[in-house]
Each structure stands twice: as structure tokens, then as C-alpha cells.
N, C-alpha and C positions, 0 to 999 in steps of 0.2 A: 492328560495335558490339554484339556480344553477342546475346542472345535478342530484342532489340527489332527486329532485322531479319528475324526468322522470319515467314513468311507463313502465316497460319492456313489450315486446310483449306477453310474457308468464309469468305469475306471480305465484310464489310459494305460495300456500295457503294450510295450514295444510299438508305440505309435498308433495302436488301434484300440477301439473301445470294446470292453467286455461288460456285459450285464449278466448278473446272476439273479434268477428268480426261482421260487419254490412254492410248494403247496402248503407248507406248514411253517408259518412265520415264527412261532414260538419255539419250535423244535425242528429245525430244517433237516436234520439227519434222518428224521422219521418220515419225511415226505419226499416227493419227487423234486429233483433239482434240474434246472435248465440253464444253459449257458448261451448267451447271444454274442455272436461276432458278426462282422460284416459278411461272413460266408453263409451263416445259417444259425438256426437254433439247434443245440445239441442237448441230449439228455444224459445226465450223469448216472451211470449204473454201477452199483457196488456189489461185488461178488461175495459169497459166503466167507471167503478167506480174507476179505477186506480189500481186494484188488479193485481198482476203479477203471472204468472205461467210459468214453463219451461216444455217443452214436447220434448221427444227424436225425432230427425228428421233424423239423419244419423249416420253411423258408421265410416265414413272416410271423409276427406275433399273432395275427389273426388266425393263421393256420395252426399255430401252437395251441391257442385257446380252443379251437375246434377239436383238436386231437385230445386234449385234456377233458373237454366236456363229454366226449364220446365215452371215455373211461369212467368219468365221475361227473355227472351234470352239476353237482354242487361245488366242485373244486374251484378255487380262486388262485390267482397268481399273486405272489408278494415279493417285493425286493428283499433279497437276503443281504444282511450286513454283518459286520463284525469279523471275528476270527474264522468262522466257518466259511464266510465269503472269501477271505484271503486264501484259505486252504483250497477251495474249489478252483480259484483262479490259478494257483500254482500247479494243481493237478492237471488242469486243462492245458496249460502251457507246456508242462513236462510231457504230456501225452500227445501233443500236437506240434511236432517239430516243424511242420510246414506253416504253422500259424505265426506269422510275423510280418509286420509292415515296415519295420525300421531298416534302413539301408545297412547298418552295421550287422544286423542279424542275417539279412539275406546274403551278404558276402560270405559269411561263415557257412551258410547252408548251400552255397552255389554248387559245390561239387556234387552233392546229393540231388539237387534239383535239376541239373543239366540233363540227366537221363529221363526225367519225368516231365519234361516240357512238351507233352503231347496234348495238353489242354488246348482248347480252341482259342488261342491268343492271336493267331495269325489271320484273323478275318479281315 
């Protein structure tokens, strides 16, 4: 349906931007996948049974590139688009219940978050 189907490089999800990058642009499932939020960069890890987890890997794109280059000096990062990108965004949001910037989501999660408000917000 024309340009309306194009996925932007950074997608607004629950009021926050998510960026998906990977090391294999033509076949992203075969490379490493990284998710950027305002919290940090996370690496998408897929287990042998197909289960998916996200682990923090870097606090900046520069740091992410340093980590990647240590593992493979020739590796490049590419924006991931299309259906695989949508899938990764959905997986990330499903596995990151605390990831939300929208007021309506934070109200729903308030009960769970009340006990976890030990982050250094009271400075």
C-alpha cells in the first residue's frame, strides 16, 4: 500500500522510540540483533528451543559498536526493517513489562512497580 507500509528507522512504541539494528541486513535472523531504547542497547538472544531473551549490552551506540568490533572487527550495524523488525519490537515489549513511557501503561503497571521503586529517583 505504498509508503504507508514503510517502517521508520525509529518507531514510536508506547510513547518511546525503539531502534532495531543487526549485523546481517539481508537475513537478520542469522546475525546478531540489537534493540535501542532510551534505557540502553539490548541484544536479542534466541535459545535452541526458539525462546527469546533480551540482555543489556551497551549504554550508547559507540559502546555497542566497540563490543561488536571486539567480537568481529569486520561487523557492521544495519537498520532492520520489515516483518522481522515488527516481530523483534513485539518480543521486546512482551518481555520488558517495565518498558513503557505512556501514562496509560504506567497506570496499569503501577501495582507491580510500587514495590520496585528503589531506583535512585529520589536524588
